[in-house]
C-alpha positions in Angstrom: 87.0 105.1 100.5 86.6 107.5 97.4 89.4 108.9 94.8 90.3 111.6 97.0 90.6 109.3 100.2 93.1 106.9 98.1 95.2 109.9 96.8 95.6 111.5 100.4 96.7 108.0 101.6 99.2 107.6 99.0 100.6 111.1 99.4 100.8 110.9 103.2 102.1 107.3 103.1 104.9 108.5 100.7 106.1 111.3 102.7 105.9 108.9 105.8 108.0 106.4 104.1 110.2 109.0 102.8 111.3 110.1 106.3 111.3 106.6 107.5 113.8 105.6 104.8 115.8 108.7 104.8 115.2 110.5 107.8 117.7 113.3 107.6 115.6 115.6 106.1 117.7 116.9 103.0 117.6 116.4 99.4 118.1 112.8 99.7 114.8 112.7 101.6 113.3 114.7 99.1 114.4 112.2 96.2 112.9 109.0 98.5 109.6 110.7 98.8 109.5 111.5 95.1 110.6 107.8 94.1 108.0 106.1 96.3 105.7 108.7 95.9 104.8 108.3 92.3 104.6 104.6 92.2 102.6 104.4 95.2 100.0 107.1 94.1 99.9 105.4 90.6 99.3 102.1 92.3 96.7 103.4 94.7 94.5 104.5 91.5 94.9 101.4 89.7 92.1 99.1 91.4 89.5 101.8 90.8 89.9 101.4 86.8 87.4 98.7 87.5 84.9 101.4 87.7 84.9 101.7 83.9 84.7 98.0 83.3 83.8 94.9 85.0 82.6 94.8 88.7 83.7 97.5 90.9 85.4 96.1 93.8 85.9 92.8 92.4 87.7 92.8 88.9 90.7 94.7 90.1 90.2 94.5 93.9 91.7 91.1 94.3 95.0 89.1 95.6 95.7 87.9 91.9 96.3 91.8 90.9 98.3 92.4 93.9 100.5 89.1 93.0 100.6 90.5 89.5 102.4 93.9 91.0 104.4 92.4 93.6 105.8 90.4 90.5 106.0 93.8 88.4 109.6 95.0 89.0 111.3 91.6 89.1 109.7 91.2 85.8 110.1 94.8 84.1 112.8 96.3 86.4 111.0 99.3 87.3 108.0 100.5 89.6 109.2 98.9 92.6 106.8 100.6 94.8 103.8 100.5 92.7 102.3 97.2 94.9 102.5 99.4 98.0 99.8 101.5 96.3 97.6 98.5 95.4 98.1 97.2 98.5 97.1 100.2 100.5 94.0 100.8 98.4 92.8 97.4 99.5 93.5 98.3 103.1 91.7 101.5 102.8 88.7 99.7 101.0 88.6 97.1 103.3 89.3 98.9 106.9 87.9 102.4 105.8 84.8 102.0 104.3 81.9 99.7 104.9 81.3 97.6 101.8 84.9 95.7 101.9 86.6 93.9 98.7 86.4 90.6 96.9 90.0 89.5 97.8 89.5 86.0 96.2 87.7 87.2 92.8 87.3 85.4 90.3 87.0 82.5 92.5 84.7 83.9 95.1 82.5 86.9 94.8 82.3 87.3 98.5 83.5 90.8 99.9 85.7 91.0 102.8 85.8 94.1 105.0 86.4 95.2 108.6 83.7 96.7 110.5 85.4 99.8 111.3 84.5 101.6 108.1 82.5 104.7 107.0 80.3 105.3 103.8 82.2 106.6 100.8 80.0 109.8 101.0 80.7 110.4 104.9 82.1 113.6 106.2 84.4 111.6 108.5 85.7 109.9 105.1 89.2 111.9 105.1 89.5 111.3 109.0 89.3 107.7 108.5 92.1 107.8 105.9 94.3 109.7 107.9 93.9 107.2 111.0 94.4 104.2 108.8 97.6 105.8 106.9 99.0 106.7 110.6 98.4 102.8 111.5 100.0 102.0 108.3 103.1 103.9 109.0 103.4 102.7 112.5 103.5 99.3 111.2 106.2 100.2 108.8 108.1 101.9 111.5 107.9 98.8 113.2 109.4 96.6 110.6 112.1 99.0 109.5 113.5 99.9 112.9 112.3 97.2 115.5 112.1 93.9 113.7 115.8 93.6 112.8 116.7 94.5 116.4 114.5 91.6 117.4 116.3 89.3 114.9 119.6 90.6 116.3 118.6 89.9 119.8 117.2 86.6 119.3 120.6 85.4 117.1 122.7 87.0 120.2 120.8 85.1 122.5 120.8 81.8 120.5 124.6 82.1 120.1 124.9 82.5 123.9 126.0 86.1 124.0 
């Protein structure tokens, strides 16, 4: 994906996450969207910094960098959602483009991707971005709304209720 696609994904994802977490559609929903949107958008742009140095889709497109951003809020106490932007950047580059990314770099230089992508310059790149974003939001909705219910049901059945 290109920079436009990563920003589009981050904005749409932030809007969707804001409504999933605060569905009232009021001022609190707007605050949630902004609180999620800024770090997610920043995180979505971070991996492409490797176009200025290193090897693109290798140097900053790997699991060690994602682990560092997962740990960031625990160490520094801010930017709780920046890892979501990095993760969705990876998802877009793996599922939305033909090339893939080097997930295990610097240990392995092999790039991994799904056969579902288009070239970065494709006229369908924005459509692919929107489709992937919708799928990401569906997965989050399942996690937010269904997984707790499944756990509750399993606990209820295990207790014999």
